[in-house]
C-alpha positions in Angstrom: 52.0 70.1 -54.5 51.6 66.3 -54.1 53.6 64.6 -51.4 56.1 61.8 -51.9 54.7 58.4 -51.3 56.3 55.2 -50.2 56.7 54.2 -53.8 58.9 57.2 -54.5 61.4 56.0 -51.9 64.4 53.7 -52.3 63.8 51.3 -49.4 65.8 48.3 -50.5 68.1 47.2 -47.6 67.2 50.5 -45.8 66.0 50.9 -42.2 62.6 52.4 -42.7 60.9 54.0 -39.7 57.1 53.9 -40.1 54.6 55.8 -38.0 51.6 53.6 -37.8 48.4 53.9 -35.8 48.1 50.9 -33.5 46.0 52.7 -31.0 43.6 49.7 -30.8 40.8 49.2 -28.3 41.4 46.5 -25.7 39.7 44.7 -22.9 41.7 43.1 -20.1 44.8 43.5 -22.3 43.2 41.7 -25.3 42.6 43.6 -28.6 38.9 43.8 -29.3 39.2 45.4 -32.8 42.3 45.1 -34.9 41.1 47.2 -37.8 43.8 49.8 -37.3 46.5 47.1 -37.6 44.8 45.7 -40.6 44.7 49.1 -42.3 48.5 49.4 -41.9 49.2 46.1 -43.6 49.4 47.3 -47.2 52.3 49.7 -46.4 54.0 47.2 -44.1 53.8 44.4 -46.7 55.1 46.6 -49.5 58.1 47.5 -47.4 58.8 43.9 -46.4 58.4 42.7 -50.0 60.9 45.4 -51.1 63.6 44.2 -48.6 63.3 47.0 -46.1 64.0 46.7 -42.4 60.7 47.9 -41.0 60.7 49.8 -37.7 57.2 50.6 -36.5 56.3 53.5 -34.1 52.9 54.0 -32.6 51.2 55.4 -29.5 48.6 53.5 -27.5 46.2 55.3 -25.1 47.2 58.1 -22.8 50.3 57.7 -20.7 50.7 59.9 -17.6 51.5 57.5 -14.8 53.4 54.2 -14.3 50.0 52.5 -14.1 49.2 53.9 -17.6 52.4 52.4 -18.9 51.5 49.0 -17.7 48.0 49.3 -19.1 49.2 50.6 -22.5 52.1 48.3 -23.3 52.2 48.0 -27.1 53.4 44.4 -27.1 49.8 43.2 -27.8 49.9 44.9 -31.2 53.2 43.2 -32.1 51.7 39.9 -31.1 48.7 40.5 -33.3 50.8 41.7 -36.2 52.9 38.5 -36.1 49.6 36.5 -36.3 48.6 38.5 -39.4 52.0 38.1 -41.0 53.0 34.5 -40.0 55.8 34.3 -42.7 57.5 37.5 -41.5 59.7 37.9 -38.4 58.1 40.4 -36.0 60.1 41.4 -32.9 59.0 43.7 -30.1 61.3 46.1 -28.3 60.1 47.0 -24.8 62.2 50.2 -24.8 61.7 53.5 -26.5 65.4 54.5 -26.4 68.8 53.2 -25.4 71.1 50.2 -26.1 68.2 47.6 -26.1 66.5 49.5 -28.9 69.7 50.3 -30.8 70.8 46.7 -30.7 67.4 45.4 -31.8 67.5 47.7 -34.9 71.1 46.8 -35.7 70.3 43.0 -35.5 67.5 43.3 -38.1 67.7 41.6 -41.5 66.0 42.8 -44.7 62.3 42.0 -44.7 62.0 41.9 -40.9 59.8 44.0 -38.6 60.5 45.6 -35.3 57.7 47.1 -33.2 59.0 49.8 -30.8 57.3 50.3 -27.4 54.5 52.9 -27.1 55.9 56.3 -28.1 54.0 58.0 -25.3 56.3 56.2 -22.8 58.5 59.2 -23.7 57.2 62.5 -22.1 58.8 64.4 -24.9 56.7 62.6 -27.6 53.6 64.9 -27.3 55.7 68.0 -26.8 57.6 67.2 -30.1 60.9 67.3 -28.1 63.6 68.1 -30.7 66.2 65.9 -29.0 63.7 62.9 -29.1 62.8 63.4 -32.7 66.5 63.6 -33.7 67.3 60.5 -31.7 64.5 58.4 -33.2 65.5 59.7 -36.7 69.1 58.5 -36.1 67.8 54.9 -35.9 66.8 54.8 -39.6 67.4 55.9 -43.2 63.9 56.6 -44.4 60.6 57.7 -42.7 57.1 56.8 -43.8 54.0 58.5 -42.3 51.1 56.1 -42.3 49.1 57.0 -39.2 46.4 59.3 -40.4 44.8 59.3 -37.0 47.8 61.2 -35.7 48.8 63.5 -38.5 47.0 66.5 -36.9 49.3 66.3 -33.9 52.8 67.8 -34.1 54.5 65.1 -32.0 58.1 63.8 -32.0 57.1 60.6 -33.9 54.9 62.4 -36.5 56.9 65.6 -37.1 60.2 65.3 -35.2 61.4 62.3 -37.1 60.7 63.6 -40.7 62.2 67.0 -39.7 65.5 65.1 -39.3 65.0 62.5 -42.1 64.6 64.2 -45.5 64.1 60.8 -47.2 60.4 60.6 -46.3 57.0 60.0 -47.8 53.4 59.0 -46.9 52.2 55.4 -46.8 49.2 53.9 -48.7 46.7 54.6 -45.9 47.5 58.3 -45.6 47.7 58.6 -49.4 44.1 57.2 -49.7 42.9 59.5 -46.9 44.3 62.6 -48.4 43.1 61.6 -51.9 39.5 60.9 -50.8 39.1 63.8 -48.4 40.6 66.0 -51.0 38.1 64.9 -53.6 35.3 65.4 -51.2 36.3 68.7 -49.5 38.7 70.5 -51.8 37.5 69.5 -55.3 33.9 68.3 -54.8 31.6 67.4 -57.7 28.4 69.4 -57.3 25.7 69.2 -55.9 27.8 68.8 -52.7 25.9 68.1 -49.5 27.6 68.1 -46.1 25.9 66.5 -43.1 27.1 67.7 -39.7 25.8 65.9 -36.6 27.0 65.2 -33.1 26.3 66.8 -29.8 27.9 70.2 -29.8 28.1 73.2 -32.1 31.3 74.2 -30.3 33.2 71.2 -31.5 32.1 71.7 -35.1 32.2 75.5 -35.5 35.2 75.5 -37.9 33.8 72.6 -39.9 30.4 74.3 -40.4 32.3 77.6 -41.3 34.5 75.9 -43.9 31.8 73.7 -45.5 29.2 76.5 -45.7 31.7 78.1 -48.1 32.0 75.0 -50.3 28.8 72.9 -50.1 25.5 73.5 -51.8 23.6 72.4 -48.7 24.7 71.8 -45.1 22.4 69.5 -43.1 22.5 69.9 -39.3 21.5 67.0 -37.1 22.3 65.5 -33.7 22.3 67.3 -30.4 23.7 70.5 -31.9 20.4 71.0 -33.8 18.7 72.0 -30.6 21.0 75.0 -30.2 19.9 76.1 -33.6 16.3 75.5 -32.7 16.7 77.7 -29.6 18.3 80.4 -31.8 15.1 80.4 -33.9 13.1 81.0 -30.7 11.8 77.4 -30.5 10.9 75.4 -27.3 13.5 72.7 -26.8 12.4 71.3 -23.4 15.2 69.6 -21.7 17.2 68.9 -24.9 20.9 69.5 -25.1 21.7 73.2 -25.7 24.8 75.4 -25.6 23.5 78.6 -24.3 26.7 80.4 -25.1 26.5 79.4 -28.8 22.9 80.6 -29.4 24.0 83.9 -30.8 26.5 82.1 -33.1 23.8 79.8 -34.3 21.7 82.9 -35.1 24.6 84.3 -37.2 24.8 81.1 -39.2 21.1 81.1 -39.8 21.3 84.6 -41.1 24.3 84.2 -43.4 23.6 80.7 -44.6 19.9 81.2 -45.6 18.4 78.2 -47.2 21.8 76.5 -47.5 21.4 75.3 -43.9 18.9 72.5 -43.5 17.6 71.8 -40.0 15.4 69.1 -38.5 11.6 69.8 -38.7 10.6 67.1 -36.2 12.3 65.0 -33.5 11.9 61.8 -31.5 11.6 63.0 -28.0 11.9 61.1 -24.7 11.0 61.8 -21.0 14.5 60.5 -19.9 17.9 59.8 -21.4 17.3 56.1 -21.4 16.5 53.1 -23.6 13.4 52.6 -21.4 12.1 56.1 -21.6 8.6 57.0 -23.0 8.9 58.4 -26.5 6.8 60.4 -29.0 7.3 62.7 -32.0 7.4 66.5 -31.7 7.8 69.2 -34.3 11.0 71.1 -34.1 10.7 74.0 -31.7 7.8 72.5 -29.9 9.4 70.1 -27.4 7.6 70.4 -24.0 9.4 70.8 -20.7 10.4 67.5 -19.1 11.2 66.0 -22.6 14.3 66.0 -24.7 15.1 65.4 -28.3 17.3 62.3 -28.9 16.8 61.6 -32.6 15.5 63.2 -35.8 11.9 62.4 -36.6 10.3 60.8 -39.7 9.5 64.1 -41.5 13.1 65.2 -41.0 14.3 61.9 -42.5 12.3 62.6 -45.6 13.5 66.2 -45.8 17.1 65.1 -45.5 16.6 62.4 -48.1 15.2 65.0 -50.5 18.2 67.2 -49.8 20.5 64.4 -50.6 18.8 63.3 -53.8 21.0 63.9 -56.8 24.1 64.8 -54.7 27.4 64.0 -56.4 29.5 64.5 -53.3 28.5 63.9 -49.6 30.6 64.4 -46.5 29.2 63.1 -43.3 30.5 63.9 -39.8 28.5 63.1 -36.7 25.4 61.0 -36.0 21.7 62.2 -36.2 20.9 61.1 -32.7 21.9 58.9 -29.8 22.6 55.9 -32.1 24.2 53.9 -29.3 20.6 53.3 -28.0 18.6 51.3 -30.5 15.5 53.3 -29.8 17.2 56.5 -31.1 19.3 55.0 -33.9 16.7 55.1 -36.7 17.5 58.6 -37.9 21.2 57.9 -38.2 20.4 54.5 -39.9 18.0 56.1 -42.4 20.5 58.8 -43.4 23.3 56.2 -43.5 21.2 54.1 -45.9 20.2 57.1 -48.0 23.8 58.2 -48.5 25.0 54.6 -49.3 22.3 54.3 -52.1 23.2 57.5 -54.0 24.2 56.5 -57.5 27.6 57.7 -58.8 28.4 59.8 -55.8 31.6 60.3 -53.8 30.5 59.5 -50.2 32.9 60.1 -47.4 32.5 59.6 -43.6 34.8 61.8 -41.6 35.8 59.3 -38.9 34.7 59.4 -35.3 31.2 58.6 -34.2 29.7 58.6 -37.7 32.3 56.0 -38.8 31.4 53.9 -35.6 27.7 54.3 -36.5 28.2 53.2 -40.1 30.1 50.1 -38.9 27.6 49.3 -36.2 24.7 49.6 -38.6 26.4 47.6 -41.4 26.8 50.3 -44.0 30.6 51.1 -43.8 31.5 49.1 -47.0 28.8 51.0 -49.0 30.6 54.3 -48.8 33.4 55.5 -51.1 35.6 56.1 -48.0 35.4 55.9 -44.2 38.2 57.9 -42.6 40.4 56.2 -40.0 41.1 59.4 -38.2 38.4 61.3 -36.4 40.4 64.3 -35.2 42.5 64.5 -38.3 39.6 64.3 -40.7 37.7 66.9 -38.7 40.7 69.3 -38.9 41.0 68.5 -42.7 37.3 69.5 -43.0 38.0 72.6 -41.1 40.5 73.6 -43.7 43.5 73.3 -41.3 47.0 72.2 -42.2 47.9 68.8 -40.8 51.4 69.0 -39.5 52.2 65.3 -39.9 51.5 65.6 -43.7 52.9 69.2 -44.2 56.3 68.1 -43.0 56.6 65.3 -45.6 58.7 66.2 -48.7 56.9 67.2 -51.9 57.2 65.0 -55.0 60.2 66.1 -57.2 
């Protein structure tokens, strides 16, 4: 059943509470990347143009101490939002509850924006405290969920508010995420190729499980490939390995057969360093004192052949230590190969692969780059996302 969207809601003259994701990176209190604020603009602008009083809720960083509070004050996001919307009045409320917040909401005029202080200033936020969710809901008439990066968390601001506000829907950002991930994972065009990278098998077990059922091929790269190599009896030198996952890797190898595509060679180094000595080694033949830090040229060609003709590609996790230029080539080559596929739906599932695509300049060549690493990962695992499940279905 499709969820209600912001366009299905009557927002004219209403106080609309919006959960956004303003969890932006900062250095010395200055925002270094405002992409998450930019991504929220379509929903915010739509509400402003339709005469809503827009009340924005977001978390920022982890808040456990008073020092964390000072470090993760959300005012910087309100300042940036005002710069991006110079013709709209944006106010910041430094409180998360009480008279100051209630008066600020009451003073709003149609088409104005109020940014509420970091939701994690409230200890009950991450526990989905029922009283807190009910209190925040009492401040508004309508709720809109537009923080895809937080919908996998059952928090007071993502689940507590819509539990108490039945007039609710998803914003444009969440709608696009659900549509594109749904096309890729739930209703893929075939051939469907999934690429799973990253350092650990343990963090991607459920993704591999779910995608092996749906994809025609599942490519394994990154650090987790060495656990599979070890499971095949190969020599992996000093490469990253999860000893307690070797038997699981053997299970996957047995049940997946030729559906699972593994590296055939690697770029190896004698230290985890940009200055290390490097050479190529076939998979399973890495000498002691050396570690695999990227896929090799033969693997790049094998993965390209596997991708050829694909109509749907989902990618989650880099092929190597892309943060070091010396070990970024595998990730870049695969990124390029996916981006050049004709007529394919190509989706990056957030996290490090999204960072890699941006860093390497390919992000705009994909059908969709997810804004939520944890949420997109759980979607690919086939899990229910509580922040979306709680939203009312379309009539």
